[in-house]
C-alpha positions in Angstrom: -0.2 0.0 0.0 1.5 3.7 -0.3 3.0 5.4 2.5 2.8 8.8 2.9 5.8 11.2 2.9 5.6 11.9 6.4 5.8 8.8 7.6 9.1 7.6 5.7 10.8 11.2 7.2 10.4 9.5 10.4 12.0 6.3 9.5 14.7 8.4 7.8 15.2 10.4 10.8 14.9 6.9 13.4 17.5 5.8 11.2 19.8 8.8 11.0 19.8 8.5 15.0 20.5 5.2 15.0 24.5 3.9 15.8 25.2 2.1 12.3 28.3 2.3 11.8 29.7 3.9 8.1 29.9 0.3 6.8 26.1 -1.0 7.6 25.5 2.4 5.8 27.7 1.3 3.1 26.1 -2.0 2.8 22.3 -0.6 3.5 22.3 1.8 0.2 24.5 -0.5 -1.6 24.1 0.5 -5.6 24.3 -3.2 -6.5 22.3 -4.9 -3.8 19.7 -2.8 -3.9 19.2 -2.9 -7.6 19.7 -6.6 -7.5 16.7 -6.7 -5.2 14.8 -4.5 -6.9 15.3 -6.5 -10.6 14.3 -9.3 -8.6 11.4 -8.3 -6.9 9.6 -7.2 -10.3 10.9 -10.2 -12.1 9.4 -12.5 -9.5 5.9 -10.5 -8.1 5.2 -8.0 -10.8 2.0 -9.4 -13.3 3.0 -7.4 -16.3 6.1 -8.4 -17.2 5.3 -10.5 -20.9 2.3 -8.0 -21.4 5.1 -5.1 -21.3 6.8 -6.7 -24.1 10.2 -5.9 -22.2 13.6 -8.3 -22.4 13.6 -8.0 -18.5 17.2 -10.0 -18.5 19.0 -7.7 -20.4 17.9 -4.9 -18.1 19.2 -6.8 -15.2 22.8 -6.4 -17.3 22.5 -3.1 -18.2 21.7 -1.9 -14.9 23.8 -3.4 -12.7 26.7 -2.5 -14.8 25.2 0.9 -14.3 25.2 0.1 -10.3 29.0 -1.3 -10.1 30.1 1.9 -11.8 28.2 4.1 -9.1 28.7 1.8 -6.4 32.4 2.7 -6.9 32.2 6.2 -6.5 29.9 5.5 -3.2 32.2 7.5 0.1 33.3 10.7 -2.5 29.5 11.8 -3.8 27.4 13.4 -1.5 24.4 13.2 -3.6 25.2 9.1 -4.3 21.5 8.4 -2.5 20.1 10.8 -4.8 21.4 9.1 -7.8 20.4 5.6 -6.7 17.1 6.8 -6.5 17.4 7.9 -10.3 19.2 4.9 -11.4 16.0 2.9 -9.6 13.1 5.3 -11.4 14.8 4.9 -14.3 14.8 0.9 -14.5 11.7 0.6 -13.2 10.2 3.9 -16.2 11.1 0.8 -18.4 8.3 -1.2 -17.8 6.3 2.0 -19.0 3.6 1.7 -15.9 2.1 4.3 -14.5 0.9 2.2 -11.3 4.8 1.7 -10.7 6.6 3.7 -8.1 9.7 4.3 -6.0 9.5 6.2 -2.3 11.8 7.5 -0.7 12.0 10.6 1.7 13.1 13.3 -0.5 11.3 11.9 -3.5 8.7 9.8 -5.3 8.5 8.0 -8.9 6.4 7.8 -11.3 5.7 7.1 -14.5 3.7 9.4 -16.5 4.8 8.2 -20.3 0.9 6.8 -20.9 -0.6 10.0 -21.5 2.1 12.9 -22.0 1.9 12.9 -25.6 -1.9 12.6 -25.3 -4.4 15.7 -25.6 -5.9 16.7 -22.5 -9.3 16.7 -23.9 -10.7 18.7 -20.5 -11.6 22.1 -19.6 -13.5 22.2 -16.2 -13.3 25.6 -16.1 -15.4 25.9 -19.5 -17.8 23.5 -18.7 -18.9 24.8 -15.6 -18.9 28.2 -16.6 -20.5 27.5 -20.1 -22.3 24.0 -19.5 -23.3 23.2 -15.9 -22.7 26.9 -14.6 -25.2 26.1 -12.1 -24.2 22.4 -9.7 -24.7 21.1 -6.6 -22.3 18.7 -4.8 -22.8 15.5 -3.2 -19.7 13.7 -1.7 -16.9 13.6 -4.4 -19.8 13.9 -7.0 -20.9 17.2 -8.6 -24.0 17.2 -10.3 -26.2 19.5 -12.6 -28.2 19.9 -15.6 -26.7 21.2 -19.1 -28.2 24.2 -19.9 -25.6 25.7 -22.7 -27.7 26.1 -26.0 -30.7 24.0 -25.0 -33.7 24.2 -25.6 -36.7 21.9 -24.1 -34.2 18.7 -23.9 -32.6 18.0 -20.5 -29.4 16.3 -19.7 -27.7 15.6 -16.6 -24.4 16.1 -16.0 -22.2 14.2 -13.0 -18.4 14.6 -12.6 -16.3 12.8 -10.6 -12.7 14.0 -10.8 -11.2 11.5 -7.9 -12.0 7.7 -7.4 -10.5 8.3 -4.0 -13.7 10.6 -2.8 -17.1 8.9 -2.1 -19.3 8.8 -4.6 -21.5 6.1 -2.6 -25.1 8.5 -3.3 -24.6 8.1 -6.6 -28.6 6.5 -6.5 -29.4 9.7 -5.0 -27.8 12.4 -7.3 -29.6 10.5 -10.2 -32.9 10.5 -8.2 -32.7 14.4 -8.4 -31.7 14.2 -12.0 -34.4 11.9 -12.4 -36.6 14.1 -15.1 -33.3 14.3 -17.0 -33.6 12.7 -20.7 -29.7 11.4 -20.6 -27.5 11.7 -18.6 -23.7 12.4 -18.7 -20.9 10.6 -16.3 -17.8 12.8 -16.7 -14.6 10.7 -15.6 -11.8 12.9 -17.4 -8.8 13.2 -15.9 -9.8 11.2 -13.0 -6.8 9.1 -11.8 -8.2 6.9 -10.2 -8.7 5.7 -6.4 -10.6 3.3 -4.5 -11.6 0.2 -7.3 -14.8 -0.1 -4.7 -16.2 3.4 -6.2 -16.0 2.3 -9.5 -18.5 -0.5 -9.3 -20.9 1.7 -6.9 -20.4 4.1 -9.3 -21.3 1.4 -12.3 -24.1 0.1 -10.4 -27.3 2.3 -10.9 -26.6 1.3 -14.5 -27.4 -2.5 -14.9 -30.8 -4.1 -13.8 -29.5 -7.5 -13.2 -25.9 -8.6 -11.8 -23.3 -8.9 -14.4 -20.3 -10.3 -15.1 -17.9 -7.3 -16.4 -14.6 -9.2 -16.7 -12.4 -10.9 -15.0 -9.2 -10.9 -12.6 -6.1 -13.0 -11.8 -3.4 -13.3 -9.1 0.8 -13.2 -9.2 1.0 -16.2 -7.8 4.4 -17.8 -8.2 7.6 -16.8 -9.2 7.3 -17.4 -13.2 6.7 -14.5 -15.6 3.7 -16.6 -16.2 2.5 -17.8 -12.9 -1.1 -17.0 -12.1 -4.2 -18.0 -10.5 -6.7 -19.0 -12.5 -9.8 -16.3 -13.8 -12.3 -15.3 -11.3 -15.0 -13.1 -11.9 -15.6 -9.9 -11.5 -19.6 -8.5 -11.4 -21.2 -5.7 -10.9 -24.5 -5.4 -8.7 -27.5 -3.1 -8.9 -27.8 -0.5 -6.9 -31.0 -1.8 -5.0 -33.0 1.5 -4.8 -31.8 3.6 -8.6 -32.0 2.0 -11.9 -31.0 3.9 -14.6 -32.2 2.8 -18.0 -32.1 5.7 -20.2 -28.8 6.7 -22.2 -26.0 7.6 -20.2 -22.6 8.6 -21.5 -19.2 8.4 -20.5 -17.2 11.1 -21.2 -13.3 9.9 -20.8 -9.4 11.0 -21.6 -6.6 9.2 -21.9 -5.8 10.6 -18.1 -8.3 8.2 -17.1 -6.7 5.9 -15.0 -6.6 2.4 -12.6 -9.9 2.6 -11.0 -11.1 5.0 -13.8 -10.3 2.5 -16.2 -12.1 -0.7 -14.9 -14.9 1.8 -14.0 -15.1 2.7 -17.7 -14.7 -1.2 -18.7 -17.9 -1.7 -16.4 -19.8 0.6 -18.4 -19.1 -0.8 -21.6 -21.5 -4.0 -20.6 -24.1 -1.7 -19.4 -26.9 -1.6 -22.0 -27.8 2.0 -22.4 -24.1 3.7 -22.0 -22.1 4.9 -25.0 -18.5 5.7 -24.2 -17.3 9.1 -26.0 -13.7 10.3 -26.1 -10.6 8.9 -26.1 -8.9 5.5 -25.0 -8.1 5.5 -21.0 -4.7 5.6 -20.0 -5.1 1.9 -18.6 -3.6 1.0 -15.1 -6.1 -2.6 -15.3 -3.3 -4.2 -12.3 -4.0 -3.9 -8.4 -0.7 -3.1 -7.1 1.5 -4.5 -3.4 4.4 -2.8 -1.7 7.7 -4.2 -1.3 10.8 -3.1 0.8 14.3 -2.4 -0.8 17.3 -2.9 1.8 17.5 0.9 1.4 14.3 0.7 3.0 12.9 2.8 0.4 9.2 1.2 -0.9 8.8 -0.2 -4.7 4.9 -0.4 -5.9 3.6 -2.3 -8.8 1.1 -4.5 -9.8 0.8 -7.8 -8.9 -3.2 -8.8 -10.2 -4.1 -8.7 -13.6 -7.6 -6.9 -14.5 -9.3 -8.2 -18.3 -12.8 -8.0 -19.8 -15.8 -9.9 -20.6 -13.6 -11.3 -24.0 -10.4 -12.1 -21.3 -8.4 -9.4 -22.9 -6.3 -7.7 -20.3 -7.5 -3.9 -20.0 -3.9 -2.9 -18.6 -3.1 -0.7 -22.4 -6.4 1.1 -22.0 -10.2 0.8 -23.3 -11.1 2.3 -26.8 -14.2 4.9 -26.7 -17.2 3.8 -28.4 -16.9 7.3 -30.3 -13.7 9.1 -30.4 -13.6 12.7 -30.4 -10.9 14.9 -29.5 -11.8 18.8 -28.1 -10.7 21.1 -31.0 -10.7 24.4 -29.6 -10.7 23.6 -25.3 -11.5 27.3 -24.6 -14.4 27.6 -26.4 -16.2 24.6 -26.6 -16.4 21.1 -25.2 -16.9 18.5 -28.2 -17.9 15.6 -26.4 -20.8 17.1 -24.5 -21.7 18.9 -27.5 -21.8 15.4 -29.1 -24.4 14.0 -26.5 -26.4 17.4 -26.6 -26.9 16.3 -30.5 -27.9 12.9 -29.8 -30.3 14.0 -27.2 -32.0 16.6 -29.7 -32.0 13.3 -32.5 -33.6 11.1 -30.2 -36.0 13.9 -29.0 -37.1 14.4 -33.0 
């Protein structure tokens, strides 16, 4: 699990106050020992070594060589720990996985290449100034009705910025929007959070318990050592069933639990996914400690769609749309307005 910066700072301060000898410190922060431990941990416990299509053995040789060179400079280099951290982080970046992180008391590594070159496709200021100027908030849900260039058609809008925030009142929010002909669930730039919330948010859009995918756990040291596939199901909301059109807006920054939510919604009868391919993150992370006390976080559980295809690399929308002028219009919301007007005729 993810540990806070303060916890690592406390660990570091305790370490400083202990009676470690110079030799013990050098042993703890041996570049070779830590790179080797990091490599072995990923090799035996990370669930996407094969799927990422990296030559992990070649990575080992490359970074052990770099570690030996760095270790030879250990006693004379005041920035040794920072250089060791950067070396470990660089090795982890070769996995191209946003769920892989390295935590020290002085820094956290994170790979962002999965969205760096993609359009943002979202301007929250535009949405709440032009499309939904009057809105309310319930837990982590911001909701209201579209008012931009609409006549008699009513479209509900729900924005959810983080699956770390509560969405438990999604049923109540939908009840407030019960006069709407359609509803938008906007999860653009939502980087994830609590996986449970993904299923809570999806629940009102299913009439019956539905298998939406599968998962399997890494259960051995081999790259392909996994448990059998287990079903992932959405259980309907007990009180509210929204059986009208629902449009899920996505961009490349949708990750982790958001990716799982979008996967759920691809199985909802009345749902349409609009926007960009999600960022992915179809795994569940665990954390392990390195000899120097730093923590490495990585996925050890794989998630799949109903066709038993990995969702690690992201989910394609039903309708691919980019925003052409993000300061003036939201092309995704405009598309929903167009659909709703057509359906009203």
